[in-house]
N, C-alpha and C positions, 0 to 999 in steps of 0.2 A: 441483458445478462452479460454481454461481452465484457464491459468494464468491470462488472461485479465478479465475473469469473477470474479476471486478472487479479482483483483484490484477494479473492479466495486462495489463489495459489502463488501469491506474490513472492513469498520467500524463496521457493525453489526456482522460479523463473529468473528472478533478478540476481540471485546468488551465482547462478551459472554464467551470467553475463560478465562477471568481473574476475574470471579465473586467469586472465592474462596478468603477467607480472607488472606490479606497480612501479612506474619509473621513480627513481630516487636520486636524481641529479641535483647537485647543489645550485645549478644555474637554471632551475625550473622557470619556464616562462609560459604564460597562457598565450594562445593565439591572438593575433591582432583583432581589434573590434570588427574590421571588415570581413575577416574569415568567419567569425562567430555569426555575424549578420548573414553571411552567405548560407551557413548551415541552417539557421532557423528560417530564413526566407525560403529555402528549398522545401522545407517541410510544410510551410504555409501555402506557398504559391504553386509549387509543382505537385507535391503529393496530396495537397488538399486535406492534410491530416489535422490542421490546427486553425484556430481563429486568431489567437494571439499568444506570443511566447515572450517571457522576460527571463534573461540570463543575468545573474549577479555573480561577480567574481571578487574575491578579497584576498589580500596578501599583505606582506610587510609594507609594500609601497602604497597601499590604500585599496579602495574599492572601485569597481567599474560596473556599469550597467549597459547591457545591449538588449534592446527591445524591438519587437516587430509585430505588427498586426493590431487588431482592434479589440476593444472590451466587449464587443458583441458583433455578431455576423452582419447586422445592419446598422451598427453604431459608427458614427464618425470619430468617436473618442479612441485614441491610441492607448495601448497598454504602456505602463512605465514602472519605475521603481516603487511607486506608492500605490499601484493598483492592487486591490484586495482579491485574493483567490482562496477557494477552499484548498486546504493542504492535506486532507485525508489522513493517512497513516503516519505522516510526518508528526502528527500530534503525539504519537507514542514516545518520541524522544523527550517531550516535555513531561509526560506522565512519569517516565523513568527518572527524569530529573527531580520531580517531586518526591519520589521514593528515596532517591539518594540524599536529597536535602533533609528529609525527615529522619533518616538514619544519622546524618551529621548533627542533628539537634537532639538525638537520643529519644525521639518520639516513636521510633520503630526500629526493628532489626531485620536485615534481609532474611534471616533464618526463621522469622516469626511465622507460625501457621496463619494463613489468612483468616481462619475462624476467630483469631484473637482480635481482629480489627473489623468484625462484622457483628450485626445484632445477634444476640444469644439464640434467637429462634431460627436463625439461618443454619441450614444443614449443608455442609460442604463435603463432597465425596472424598473418600480416602481409598488407598489401595496398598495391600501388603503391609499394613501397619504404619504406613507413612502418611503424613498430611501435606497438602499443597502449601508451599511457603510463598512469601512475597517475591523472593528471588526466582522461584519457579515460574511465576506469572510473567515477571519482567524479562525473562530469557526464553520464553516460549517452550518451556520444558515441563509444564504442569500436567501433561496428559489430557488436558481438555481439548475438545474439537475446535475447529476454526470458528464455527457459529453454533449456537444452541439448536437442538433439533425441533424446538417448538417455535422457532423463528420462521415467519412466513411473510413475504412481501406482497401477498395477494391484496391486502387492503389498499395499498398504494404502491404499485410496481415501479413508479418513478422515484418516490421518496421512501425507499424501502425500510429504513430504520425508524421512521417517525413514530410508529405505533407500538414499538416493542417496549414494554414497561419493566420497571424494576421488579414488580411482582412476578412477571413471566420469567425473568432471570432467576429469581429465587426458587420458583417452581421447578425450573429445569434442573438446577443444582441439587435440589432435594431428591429428585428422581433419577439422576444420572449415575451410571456406573462406569468408572474409568476402564478403558480397554488397553491402556499403556501404563507401565510403571511410572510413577512420578519421578522426574529428573532423569529418566533413561533415554529419552529421545527428543530431539528438537522438532517441533511442528508449529508453524506460524499460526497464531490464534488471536483473532479479533476479540473473541469472547474473553480470553485471558486478560487482555488489557482493559476491557470494560469492567471486569471484576476487580482488577487491581485498582482502578480509579475509584470504584465504589468503596473499597477497603480504606484507601487513603483519605477520602473525604469523610467517611464515617469516623475515622480516628481523629481527624482534625476538627470535626464539627462545622464544616463549611462545604458549600457546593463546589463542584469541580472548577468552574470558571473563576470563582472568587479566589480559590486556593492557588491556582496556577498564576493568576494575575498578581496576587500579593507576594507570592514566593519567588516568581521568576520574571514576569514581564515588567513589573514596576521597577524592581532593582536594576534591570538591564536597560530600561528606557525603551522597551518595545511597546509603543503606544498604539500600534495598528495590528495587534494580534488579539483575537477574541472569538467567542462563539456567537454571542448576541451583539450585533453591530449597532453602533451609534448612527444617527442620521448622517453624520459626516462620513463615516466609513462606508455606509450603504451607497453613498454617492460615488465612492471610488471602487465599488465592487464590480468586477468583470462578470458578465453573464456566463453561466456554464453551458456547454454544448455537448451533445452526445456524439456517438461515433459517426453519425451522418451529418454532423455540424448543425444540428437543429438545437435551438435553445431549450434548456430543461430547467426545472425548478432546483433550488438549492436543497441539499440534504439537511434534515433535522435529526441529529443524533443526540438523543436524550440519555437513555441508559448506556449507550455506546460512546458518550462524549469523549472519554479518555482514550478511546481507540482511534478516533478520527474526526472529531467535531470542530477543530479549530480552523479559523480563517486568518490569513496573514499576508504580508507583502514581501517583496524581495529585499527592501531596505531593512525591515525588521529581522528577517532571517539572516541577513549579513551581519547585523548587530550581534545576533546570537553566535554566529561563527567567529566573530572577533573575540568574543569571550572564550569560546572553545579553543581557539588557537593561541590564546595568551597575548594577542595583540592589544587587548584592553584588559586591565586588571579589574577583578570583581570578586566579592566574597563568595560567589557561586562556583568559583573554579574548583574547590575541593569536591563539590557534588558532581561536577562534570567528570573529574578524574575518576570518581567512584563508578560512574556508569561505564567507563572503559576498563576498569580493573577486573570486573567479574567477567569471565569468559566461559561460554559453553560451546562445544563443537556442534556444527550443523550437519556434519556428514557430507558436506559438499565443498571441501577444501577451504572453508571459512569458519569464522567463529561468530558468536552473538554475545554482545555485552548487555547491559541494561538499556534496552531500547535501540541499540545500534547494531547494524551489520558491520563486521570487521574483516577485511581481506588482508591477510599478512603475506608480504612478499618482499624479498630483498631487505633493504634497510628502512623501509617505510611501511605504513599501513593506510589503506583506503577505508575510511569510516563513513558510513552512509545510511540513508533511509529514503524510501520513496513513498508516494501516496497516490491513490486513485479514488475518485468519487464518481458519481454519475455524470458530472460535467467538467471535471478538472483532473489534471495530473501534476505531480510535483516531485522534486528531487532535491536533497541536501546532502552534501558530502565534503570531506576535507582530507588532506594529507597532513598529519600532525608534525612530522619533522620538517617538511617543506614550508609549513605554516601558510598553506593556501587552501581556499575553500570555494565551493560552487553552489549556487542555488539556481534551479530552473523551474519556472512555473508556467502553466498553460491553462487556458480556459476551454479545453477540449479533452475528452476522456480517451482519446486515441493513444496508442503506444508510441514510444520514442523519446520522451523527455528524459528518462533515466539513462538511456544510451548516450544522449548528448552530454549529460553530466559526467558519466564515466569517461567518455572520450576527452573531455576538457581536463580532467584530472590525470588521465593517462592516455596519451596519443596512441599507445600500442593497442588499445581497445578500439577496433575500427567502428566507424559510424555504420549503423545498420543500413543495408541497401533498401531501395524502394520496394514495397511489397509487390509480389507478382500479381499481374492483372488476371482476374478470373471471370470467365464468361459462362453464364448459365446456359444449359442445353436441355432439350426435351428428351426425357427417358420414360419408360413405362413405369407409372407410379405403383404398379403392383409389386415392383421390386422392393418397395419400401417395407412391405410386410415382413420380409426376411431380416430387416434391420431393427424393427421395433423391439425394444427391451431395455434392460438396465445394465450398465457397464461400470465396473469398479476400477478406479485408478488408484486411489489411496483409501485409507480406512474410512474417512468421513467425506469422501468426494465421489459421488455417484453421478454418472451422466445417464439421463433417462431419455430415450429416443421414442418419439410417438409419430403417428401418421394421422393427418386430418385431411381427408380427401386426397388431393393431388399435392399436398404439401408435407414436408418432413420437418419436425421440430426437435430441438435438443434442449434439455433443461438440466442445469447443474443443481446439486443439492441446495435447497433453500432459496433458489432464485427463479425468476420468470423464464418461460421458454422463449427460444429464439429460432427463427426459421433458418434452415440451411438449404442451399440450392445446389442442384447437381451440375457437375462439369464432366461427369462420366458416370458409368453405372455404379461404381463403388466410391466415387470421390465427390465430396460435397464441400461447400464453402459458405461462410457468413459474409454478407455484404457490408457489415459494419466494422470489422476489425480483421487483422491478418490471422484468421483462424480457419482451419480446414479439418475435415474428418475423412479418413479412409476406412472403409469396412473390410475386414478380412472374413471371407465367406467360405463355406464348405461347398461340396459338389451340388448340393440342393439349393444353393443360394441363400442359406441361412447364415447370418453373421455370427461368428464365434468370438470375435473381438473387434475393437476399433482402435485407431490411432488418432489422437487429437494433436494437431499441429497448431501451436499457439505462440505467437511472438517469437518464432524461431525454435521453439522447444518441441521435442517429440515425446508424447506421453501415451503409451499403450494402455488400454483398458480392456479387461476381459468381461464377457457377458456373465451376469450372475443370475438373471431370471428373465422370464418373459414379461 
């Protein structure tokens, strides 16, 4: 659940990480390769957070690659610029580019209701007389939850999206009632991007991979970005690893392909950044400009474009997205005025990749310190009875705490349960990621609330039921 939990709350966690002012000096310089190698080596060798990391840098002077580690925990093959990784939610920037490209071709309009581009029998929820538009989906302001409530990873807790069908998506939408006004509030939604991709592919009459390949990857020369890998790409695929650095299967996102299904390389993503920065000219530049022209406030001192997070500060903007899957993490970001960009890819689902990317684009954003070491201790398991219950953090994010014998488990909405270990009578930690829980109890030992500490963020949640 740890990696999936970070996916679930990605917008809030990572937006808060970039509130430092973006540097905007005309003599911008990336650190030397030796310094970047030191940073990623420290994460692999000292923190044991990673198996392999590839950093790609691009600017007017060209591109650079700094890589460290292996394509698998027991593999002798080193990662490099052409190693293939799952890129998770970085996929969303390409789905947004498809939308922008289709508007440039007059095949769709941002203000189109999504029902216009879906089968007639499809029922799309409305609220207050308003319909969800393509722009609402692309900017995470549709009012839809992060994941559908009929989504369950129980069939395959490792490959959690594999069995979720388009029929289940349609069933959810037909029965769902929106709890937020459309366009009124930013809330990160994997569901919204899955639905956006479905609408675009239905309008174009092609499956998602064919559409994104023909419209974006082929024109840009991105030959190593795909969902279904050729035998040659499979040979370059890094094995994914979980938070304990154990090898895990790749994710299969069918219905959710447009939200997180792509695999790519540092070289291919740097090619995309060269287009985004205007270093290389391409007919897709107007579509990229359109993804940055639409802005919706997030409520966290940042904005959201079509697919991109945008941090405005000083004379420049940091434009970025990150991705997390069961075995990989990724970051892509750039400074438009400085014409510099960064890609960071890892074949482990632990935190930290996005922090490296932020720091390389803006040294004022400090590198995250090593996580605190937590040691499990023995306490009376009867104390757990006072903690069992459901705790509400946000509208569609519930933490369910259960006891099984002498063990305490926490389960986030829609994801598998994970054991938390005591380091005090009220303080617990996960062994897989930098996540801890502190229970706030009354005089009788019954928890009235808890605080989830995840990747440096403090998130209080109140008990809502037993």
